[in-house]
N, C-alpha and C positions, 0 to 999 in steps of 0.2 A: 440644161443638164443638172445632175444632182449637186448639191452643196458638198464639196470635198471634206468639209469638216464634220459631216454627219457620219457617225460610225456604222449606220445601216448599210452604206454603200459597201463596206468591206464584205458584206454577206452575199457577194455575187454568185458564189457556187455553194453557200451553206444556207439551206432554206430555213426560214423561221416557221415554227409550229404555231400559226395564229388561225384564228377562226373568225368568220363572220358570214352573214347571208349574202349570196349573189343572186342576181337575176340575169339569165342567159338568153340571148336571142340569136338564131342562126337561120338562114334560108326559109324564113316564114314560120320557123318553130320557136318555141320559148319554153323555159323551165325554171325553177328555182334551185339553188345548190348551196352546199355548204364548203367554204374554203377550208383547206387543211394545211397547206404549206405554201410559202411564197418566198421568192428570191427576186434579185433584179432582173433575172433572164426568163424565169418560168414560175408558174403557179400549178398547184394540184388541188383539186376539188372533188367532192363527192356529189354525183347526179343521180336522180331517181330514173333517168332515161339514158340511153346510149346516144353519144353524140359522134358524128362521123369523123374519123381522122382526116385532117386536111381542111376541116371547116374553119372559117374565120368567124369567130363568135364575138358579138358585142356584149361585154360584161358591164352590168350596172351593179356597183358595189355599195354597200351601206356599212361603212366603219363605225358610224355612230347614228344616233337617231336624227340629227340634224344634217348629216352630210349624205350626199349621193354622187357618186363619181363614176363616169363611163369611160371605157377603155377597151381597145380590141386585143384579142389573143388568137393564136392558131393552135388547133388541137393537134397534138402529136401522137396521143395514145389514149385508148378507152378500154378498160377491162372490168368485167363483172367480177364483184367480190361478195362473199358472205362472212359474217362473223356471229359469234355466240350461237352456234348451232343452226345458223339459218334465220334468226330473228331479225338480223340487221342486214339488209340486201341493198347493194347500190352499185353504181359504176364509178370506179376510180379513173379520173380524167387528168391527163397532163397537158398543159398548154403553154406556149412560148410567148412571151411578151411580143406582140405582132410589131409595135413601133415604140421608139423611145420617146414617148410622150410624157409631159409634166403630169398629166392626170394619174398615170400608173404609179409614178414616183410619189405623188401626193397622197394616193391611196394607201401606198405601203408605209408612208410616214404616220399618218392618222391611225391606221390599224395597229401600228407597233405601239404606240402610246396608249391608245384606248384598251387593247387586249392586256397590256401590262397592269393597268389599273382594275380591269374587271375580273381577271382570272381569279384573284384572290377571294373575290366575293361570290363566286358560283358555288352554292352549297347543295350537296347531294345528300338526300334523306337515306337513312341506313338504320340498321340495329347491330352495331359492331362492338364486341367485347373489347375493353380497353383496360390496360393497367396503368395507374398513376402512382408515382413514387415522389414523395416529398423530400426536402432536404435533409430530414432526420432519418431517411431511410424507410419510412413507413409506406406500405403499399396499399392502395385502395383499388378496388374493383368497381368498374362502371361500364356502361353502355352508351356508346356514342349514337346519338340520334340524328346528327347530320355531320357532314365533313367537308371541308374546302381546302384549297391549296394553303390558306392562311391559318386554318384553326379548326375547332370541331366544338360542338356542344355535347356535354356528357352528364348523364344522370348517374348517381352513385348509390350504393346499397346502404350507405350510412346517412343518417339525417344530420349529422355534423359536417358541414361542407367547408372545403378549404377557403381561406379568406381571399377578397380581392386584391390583386397585386403580388400575391405569391407566385413562386415558380415550381413547376412540376415537370418531372420526366415522364413522357407518355409513350407507351408501347402498344402496338397492335399489329395484327397479321393480315395481310391481303393475300389474293391468289398468287401474286408475283413475288411475295416475300414479306419479311418483317419490316416494320416502320418504327423508328425510334426518333423522338423529337424532344427539345426542350420547349416548354411552353409557359405562358404567363396567364393567370387567372384574370380575365378582363370584365366578367360580370358573374354575379351569383344570384340565383333564384331560390331562396330558402323554400322548404316544404309548405309552410303556412301561406306564403305569397303565391306559389304555384297553384295551390289548392283555391285560393280566392280568385285567381286570374284564369283558372281552368287550363294551365299550361303545365307541362313537366317541370319539376324542380331540378336544379342541377347547376353546372358551372360552364361558362363560356370560355374557352381557351383560345389563345392567339400563339402560333407557332413562332417563337424566337429564332430557332434554327432547326433545320432537319438533319440529324446525324446519321441516318440510315433510311433507306428506301424512298427517297425523293422521287425517282423515276417511277416506281411502283404506284406511289400515291398519286402523282399527276396522270398516269395512264388510267388509273381506276376512275378518277373523277371525269376525265375526258370520255371515256368509254360509256359511263353511266349517264353522263349528260347528253351525249348523242342519242343513246337508246331512248332516253325520255323525251327528246325532241321528236325523234322518229316515230315513237308511240303516239305522242299527241297529234302529230300531223296525219297519221293514219286514222285516227280516231275522228279527226275533223273532216278528212276527205272521204273516208270510208274505202280507201284504196291502199295498195301496197305494190312495191316494185316486184315484178315477176321475172324470174331468171330467163335468160335467153333460150330459145329452143335448140335442142341438139341438132 
């Protein structure tokens, strides 16, 4: 049984938005899938193929490089989905925890810790206009070349870059709305160093806090990361998920 002192057990009816790769096997069939949500009672994942409702599926989960955990689930729903104008196609599958096994609980604990550590480090390449405001109120215009939940790298129009350790107010706009954050300059690449190393000059920012638009930022990163993974898999396999016939 789960340790009653562990706060994760309180999420029996509130799923965590965590992700990792899953390997699924049922009735002689198998496929890879991506976990989307998990609670003590159920999990939701994205599959490239339809899995019959009622099937008992053996899930082999890989919450870390070293760990491989296997447990059974029962599929209760499978629905074809499209996103981004049809570029992203998959089956959204819901399954119930088939048996109250230590393996399922162990997977959830490892996934919770691993995802919390990794989510801040997933960087999405972009070319996003950004406004930076220093404590004196001066505004700098820049272009973010990558962004994560934890920060971004920004090139600036001025050769005089903010000093390492300084605080900046960061403002940019996503499709879901504006984002405002307080950030600290954690590294600086001056123009001469960037030219010598053949890398962009600019500053690395770590978000100290997100004052507005946290959900918009996290949704943007999650969506772009899934699209990138989907695109890479399609390139490697030369295949794509076809919608079901009418």
